C-alpha positions in Angstrom: 11.3 -20.9 -10.4 10.2 -17.5 -8.9 7.4 -18.0 -6.4 6.8 -14.5 -5.2 8.4 -11.4 -3.7 10.0 -12.2 -0.3 11.3 -8.8 0.8 11.2 -5.1 0.2 13.0 -2.3 1.9 12.3 1.4 2.8 14.5 4.1 4.3 13.2 5.7 7.6 14.5 8.6 9.6 13.4 7.3 13.1 13.2 3.6 13.4 11.2 3.6 16.7 8.5 5.9 15.2 8.3 3.7 12.1 8.1 0.5 14.2 5.0 2.0 16.0 3.5 3.0 12.6 3.9 -0.4 10.9 2.6 -2.2 14.0 -0.5 0.0 13.8 -1.0 -1.5 10.3 -0.9 -4.9 11.9 2.5 -6.1 10.8 4.4 -8.3 13.2 7.9 -7.2 14.1 10.2 -10.1 13.2 13.6 -8.7 14.0 15.2 -5.5 15.2 18.9 -4.8 15.6 20.7 -1.5 15.5 19.3 0.6 12.7 17.2 -2.1 11.0 13.9 -3.7 11.6 12.0 -6.4 9.7 8.3 -6.9 9.7 6.4 -10.0 8.5 3.8 -9.1 5.8 2.9 -12.8 5.5 4.9 -14.8 8.0 7.4 -17.1 6.3 6.4 -15.7 2.9 7.3 -12.0 2.8 8.7 -9.2 4.9 9.5 -5.5 4.9 12.9 -4.1 6.0 13.1 -0.6 7.5 16.5 1.0 7.5 17.2 4.1 9.6 19.2 6.4 7.5 20.3 10.0 7.1 19.4 9.6 3.4 15.7 9.2 3.8 14.4 12.3 2.1 15.3 11.3 -1.4 13.2 12.8 -4.1 10.1 10.5 -4.3 9.8 8.1 -7.2 7.6 5.0 -7.1 10.5 2.8 -8.1 12.4 3.5 -4.8 9.9 4.6 -2.2 6.6 2.8 -2.8 5.0 -0.5 -1.5 1.6 -2.0 -2.2 0.1 -4.4 0.3 -2.5 -6.8 -1.1 -5.9 -6.8 0.6 -9.1 -8.8 -0.1 -11.7 -7.1 -2.2 -14.3 -7.3 0.6 -11.9 -5.2 2.8 -12.4 -2.3 0.4 -15.7 -1.6 2.1 -14.1 -0.5 5.3 -10.5 0.3 4.5 -10.9 4.1 4.8 -12.6 3.7 8.2 -9.9 1.3 9.4 -7.1 3.7 8.3 -8.8 6.6 10.1 -9.3 4.5 13.2 -5.5 4.0 13.5 -4.8 7.7 12.8 -3.7 7.4 9.1 -4.9 9.8 6.5 -5.6 8.8 2.9 -3.8 11.1 0.5 -4.8 12.4 -2.9 -3.3 10.2 -5.7 -3.6 10.4 -9.5 -6.0 13.4 -8.9 -8.4 11.3 -6.8 -9.1 12.8 -3.4 -9.5 10.6 -0.3 -13.3 10.9 -0.8 -13.0 9.3 -4.2 -10.8 6.4 -3.1 -10.5 3.5 -3.3 -9.8 4.1 -7.0 -9.7 1.6 -9.8 -6.4 1.3 -11.7 -6.9 0.0 -15.2 -3.7 -1.8 -15.7 -4.9 -3.6 -18.8 -5.6 -6.5 -18.9 -6.2 -6.3 -15.2 -8.1 -4.0 -12.9 -7.2 -3.3 -9.3 -8.8 -1.1 -6.6 -6.3 0.8 -4.4 -6.1 3.4 -1.7 -3.0 5.5 -0.9 -1.3 6.9 2.2 2.2 7.7 3.5 4.3 6.5 6.3 5.9 9.0 8.7 8.8 9.6 6.2 6.6 10.1 3.2 7.2 6.6 1.7 4.2 5.8 -0.5 2.0 3.0 0.7 -0.9 1.4 -1.1 -3.5 -1.1 -0.1 -4.6 -2.9 -3.3 -7.1 -5.6 -4.2 -7.4 -7.3 -7.6 -10.9 -6.9 -9.1 -10.4 -8.9 -12.3 -7.6 -10.5 -14.2 -7.0 -11.2 -17.9 -9.8 -9.1 -19.4 -8.6 -7.1 -22.4 -10.6 -3.9 -22.2 -9.3 -0.4 -22.1 -10.7 1.5 -19.1 -10.1 4.9 -17.6 -9.1 5.4 -14.0 -12.2 5.8 -11.9 -13.4 5.5 -8.3 -14.5 2.1 -7.0 -18.0 3.5 -6.8 -18.0 4.3 -10.5 -16.5 0.8 -11.2 -19.3 -0.9 -9.3 -22.0 1.2 -11.0 -20.5 0.3 -14.3 -20.4 -3.4 -13.5 -24.1 -3.4 -12.5 -25.2 -2.1 -15.9 
């Protein structure tokens, strides 16, 4: 019955600044009224709601202030340059500095490559690409470069 995730929501302190930020990421503004704006992630399939609030600066926890946007594996080659070109800095995550990202997340039995950054309010954003699915092998977290070197052996 469930076909996918249709919407997710984040708190923001300044809706106008956040609209500019998410438009830089290429998301289409679908609706804005008062203190809420919705952006299409995939038009007609999924969207993101941004809610201007005084309660934005909640203590960070990935269960309430984190979103991962899916990208294609081939986009991993230029994702850091693209983020830099639109003024977004990659942040250190799981001990991996920006230079060592994208990193590979060994969510056994899957492996994904991801890169992390924040929106203007410190909400955690991730661009993630599946690398393989349904392979039961314990792996350590590593850089994408290490992953590719390992795969070529």
